[in-house]
Every structure is written in structure tokens, then in C-alpha cells.
VMD Tcl script that draws the C-alpha trace (Angstrom):
set ca {
  {0.17 0.03 -0.16}
  {2.25 2.82 -1.05}
  {1.65 5.98 -0.52}
  {3.00 8.33 -2.73}
  {2.95 11.32 -0.34}
  {5.65 8.94 1.89}
  {8.22 9.20 -1.11}
  {7.51 12.69 -0.92}
  {8.26 13.56 2.12}
  {11.44 12.05 1.47}
  {11.97 13.71 -1.25}
  {10.74 17.26 0.29}
  {12.07 17.11 3.95}
  {14.99 19.14 3.37}
  {12.57 21.86 1.32}
  {10.63 22.17 4.50}
  {13.14 22.57 6.99}
  {13.74 26.48 6.70}
  {10.38 27.60 7.79}
  {10.24 25.22 10.73}
  {13.47 26.24 11.41}
  {12.89 29.43 11.89}
  {10.99 28.47 15.32}
  {13.09 25.72 16.51}
  {11.09 22.80 14.99}
  {11.46 20.34 12.53}
  {9.34 19.57 9.63}
  {8.27 16.16 8.67}
  {6.06 14.06 6.95}
  {3.22 12.82 9.97}
  {0.01 11.97 8.64}
  {-0.06 9.19 5.65}
  {-2.86 10.24 2.89}
  {-5.44 7.00 3.87}
  {-4.82 8.37 7.88}
  {-6.02 12.01 6.82}
  {-8.84 10.66 4.27}
  {-10.01 8.15 7.26}
  {-9.34 11.46 9.69}
  {-12.01 13.65 7.83}
  {-14.37 11.33 6.86}
  {-14.70 9.79 10.20}
  {-15.01 13.45 11.61}
  {-17.85 14.37 9.59}
  {-19.76 11.25 9.73}
  {-19.47 11.26 13.40}
  {-20.47 15.24 13.62}
  {-23.56 14.00 11.53}
  {-24.81 11.57 14.00}
  {-24.75 13.82 16.85}
  {-26.32 16.32 15.00}
  {-29.36 13.26 13.76}
  {-29.19 11.55 16.80}
  {-30.26 14.74 19.12}
  {-32.88 15.49 16.64}
  {-33.98 12.13 16.57}
  {-33.73 12.47 20.37}
  {-36.11 15.43 20.32}
  {-33.03 18.29 21.47}
  {-33.90 19.82 18.25}
  {-35.57 19.73 14.69}
  {-33.60 20.76 11.63}
  {-34.70 17.78 8.98}
  {-37.69 16.18 10.83}
  {-37.70 13.04 12.50}
  {-38.46 10.83 9.08}
  {-35.10 12.47 7.36}
  {-32.56 12.48 10.40}
  {-33.55 8.51 11.61}
  {-32.44 7.89 7.58}
  {-29.65 9.89 7.59}
  {-28.60 8.70 11.07}
  {-28.94 5.05 9.58}
  {-27.40 5.84 6.77}
  {-23.76 7.43 8.49}
  {-24.24 4.60 11.21}
  {-23.25 2.18 8.32}
  {-20.86 4.37 6.37}
  {-19.13 4.49 9.60}
  {-19.00 1.18 10.08}
  {-17.47 0.42 6.23}
  {-15.28 2.97 7.23}
  {-13.86 1.28 10.55}
  {-13.28 -2.15 8.93}
  {-10.84 -0.23 5.71}
  {-9.20 1.60 8.57}
  {-8.81 -1.41 10.73}
  {-7.67 -3.50 7.53}
  {-5.44 -0.26 7.16}
  {-3.59 -0.47 10.28}
  {-3.00 -4.10 10.35}
  {-1.38 -4.57 7.31}
  {0.59 -1.29 7.84}
  {1.84 -1.87 11.73}
  {0.25 1.62 12.91}
  {-2.26 -0.08 15.14}
  {1.13 -0.19 17.38}
  {1.03 3.91 17.66}
  {-2.39 3.10 19.38}
  {-0.64 0.28 22.66}
  {-1.19 2.36 25.63}
  {1.42 2.99 27.95}
  {1.66 5.14 31.50}
  {4.83 6.32 30.60}
  {4.88 10.38 31.11}
  {1.26 10.26 31.50}
  {1.42 12.73 34.71}
  {4.03 14.68 32.90}
  {1.13 15.61 29.88}
  {-1.41 16.12 32.34}
  {0.62 18.65 34.26}
  {1.59 19.90 30.98}
  {-1.76 20.24 29.92}
  {-3.48 21.89 32.97}
  {-0.24 24.39 33.91}
  {2.11 23.89 31.44}
  {1.13 25.18 28.01}
  {-0.40 28.41 29.46}
  {3.33 29.01 31.36}
  {5.06 28.21 28.03}
  {6.26 25.14 29.66}
  {8.92 22.96 27.18}
  {6.10 20.25 25.61}
  {7.12 16.98 27.44}
  {6.81 14.46 25.02}
  {7.93 14.63 21.49}
  {6.21 13.23 18.17}
  {7.51 11.14 15.59}
  {7.11 9.24 12.46}
  {6.66 5.74 15.10}
  {5.25 7.46 18.63}
  {2.57 10.35 16.82}
  {0.31 10.19 19.85}
  {1.68 10.96 23.63}
  {0.52 9.07 26.20}
  {-3.04 10.73 27.38}
  {-3.71 10.40 23.85}
  {-3.18 6.48 23.53}
  {-5.53 6.26 26.89}
  {-8.46 8.93 25.04}
  {-8.54 6.26 22.32}
  {-8.29 3.20 24.46}
  {-11.39 4.15 25.87}
  {-13.03 5.15 22.90}
  {-12.49 2.13 21.52}
  {-13.18 -0.50 24.76}
  {-16.24 2.05 26.38}
  {-17.18 4.58 23.68}
  {-17.86 2.75 20.88}
  {-19.06 -0.47 22.15}
  {-21.43 0.89 24.00}
  {-22.56 3.52 21.17}
  {-22.43 0.49 18.20}
  {-24.11 -1.87 20.44}
  {-27.06 -0.19 21.35}
  {-27.49 1.48 17.88}
  {-27.11 -1.94 16.57}
  {-30.18 -3.18 18.75}
  {-32.04 -0.01 18.26}
  {-32.07 -1.31 14.39}
  {-33.26 -4.59 14.83}
  {-35.76 -4.06 17.53}
  {-38.50 -5.98 15.45}
  {-35.90 -8.61 16.04}
  {-35.89 -9.08 19.21}
  {-39.10 -11.52 19.94}
  {-37.55 -13.89 17.76}
  {-34.43 -14.32 19.93}
  {-35.70 -13.95 22.95}
  {-34.18 -10.58 23.79}
  {-37.32 -8.82 24.51}
  {-37.56 -11.07 27.88}
  {-34.64 -9.84 29.57}
  {-34.19 -6.02 27.75}
  {-37.04 -3.12 27.02}
  {-36.29 -0.40 24.66}
  {-35.40 2.29 27.33}
  {-32.13 0.50 28.47}
  {-31.17 0.30 25.14}
  {-31.82 4.09 24.81}
  {-30.36 5.42 27.75}
  {-27.02 3.31 26.77}
  {-27.64 4.60 23.33}
  {-28.20 8.50 24.49}
  {-24.96 7.93 27.13}
  {-22.86 6.84 24.48}
  {-23.97 9.51 22.71}
  {-23.30 12.41 25.43}
  {-19.58 10.29 26.01}
  {-18.84 10.28 21.50}
  {-19.70 14.45 22.16}
  {-17.26 15.48 25.40}
  {-14.56 13.17 23.26}
  {-15.01 15.42 20.19}
  {-14.99 18.84 22.41}
  {-12.16 17.61 24.06}
  {-10.44 16.67 20.89}
  {-10.70 19.91 18.92}
  {-9.91 21.84 22.14}
  {-6.15 20.11 21.52}
  {-5.70 20.67 18.39}
  {-5.56 24.53 19.13}
  {-2.93 23.95 21.75}
  {-0.03 23.74 19.19}
  {2.93 25.80 19.05}
  {0.12 28.09 17.02}
  {-3.78 27.59 16.92}
  {-3.91 25.86 13.67}
  {-0.67 23.69 13.50}
  {-2.37 20.21 14.74}
  {-4.96 20.80 12.06}
  {-2.85 21.93 9.15}
  {-0.90 19.15 9.51}
  {-4.10 16.39 9.50}
  {-4.84 18.40 6.29}
  {-1.11 17.95 4.76}
  {0.49 15.52 6.31}
  {3.30 17.21 7.53}
  {3.93 18.41 11.45}
  {6.18 20.74 12.93}
  {7.62 18.93 15.92}
  {10.63 19.85 18.36}
  {13.61 17.59 17.36}
  {14.97 15.39 19.84}
  {17.76 16.64 21.85}
  {21.38 15.61 19.00}
  {18.96 13.97 16.64}
  {15.76 13.74 14.30}
  {12.18 13.53 15.05}
  {12.10 11.21 12.22}
  {13.82 8.38 14.29}
  {11.54 6.26 16.47}
}
mol new
graphics top color blue
foreach p $ca { graphics top sphere $p radius 0.5 }
foreach p [lrange $ca 0 end-1] q [lrange $ca 1 end] { graphics top cylinder $p $q radius 0.2 }
display resetview
């Protein structure tokens, strides 16, 4: 699964260092093409699911109940299909290793987000091609993977296939009310994750630095002492 962007990164690395060096950062190619496509498509689908889901819930009225349900269902199936492709990509490229949780520097990262970044303290974690996500990000993605996503998908599929509960006996021990509460709780968890994620994108060396990196693939990072941020 060769990525032309990777080859361009190798060719353009030296050319990109000039501007970044002006403020002490090294410009490196971090996010591959499919990774960026997956990220932005997933973001669009999740926002669509949140908007239509809260309309179905009765929080507001934009499209009308019927259209909101149809769009919500379609976006859900599209997101599941996207995740299948993303999982395949993660496994075949080895990128899944980026999400292995670690507790190393967790306290340092929490201290930085709570206090350090407001006082120009140095960032305690240096991003590299092989280590894109800091320890707190990895733990957040773990929570998304093992708690928020299963709660949303499990309750959502139960909602979707409600007419078949009787055939398999689910209606004997589960009510639609409990499924609704679970799905709503998962939605608020996802909304909290999205708000926190968007806020943290503004904490780079410029407000839009992280967003720009996810659009272009190129990021400006502090180099390792005596070495390059390209190293893992």
C-alpha cells in the first residue's frame, strides 16, 4: 500500500526545514494520505450522527424526524464500513502499534495540559513518525475503543434490529428504554470526546498547527536532542 506522499516526504524533507527552523521546529511527514482521509471522513460522519441523533432524541428540529432517522442510519452504516477499511489498513501497515497504551509520561502530560502550556513550559512529549500520539492521547483512544464505541454500536444495532428481538428472545430481558438510555449516554460520551479533541487541536505551537498537519500530512515538531524527530 505504497503512499506517494511518503516518497514526496523523503524528497521534500530538506526543503521543508527552512520555515520550521525559524521557530525551532523540524518539519516532518507524519500523517499518511489514507490516515488523513479516514480522519476527516470519520469526523464528518460522527458529527452527522451526533446532529441527527440529538434530533431523533428531540433536542432540536432541523430535518424532521423521518429524514433524521434515515440520515442517522445511513451515516452509521457508512462509519462501520470506514472502520472496517481503517482496521485493515492499521493491521497491514503496523500503524496499530501507535495506539498501544502506556503510562510513561502520563502525569507529565496531564501537568502540561493543566498548567504548563499556559506558562510556556516545554512540551514533555516529542512526536515522531513512529510515536505520533502522546500517552494521554493513547489512553483516550483506548477509552473510545473499549468503552464508548461498543456502547454506541451495541445499543445502536439493538435499536436498528428491534423488530427481531422477539424471534431471538431478547425482549424477555431487555427493554427499549434501557437501550435508549445506553445509546444516549454513549452519545454524550462521544460528544465530550469530540469537544476535548477539537480543543486540544488548538494547543500546538500555533492555534491551527495540528489541524494543518492533519490536512497536509506535514507537522512541525521539536527535534530530539542531538537527533531527528524522524527516529522512533
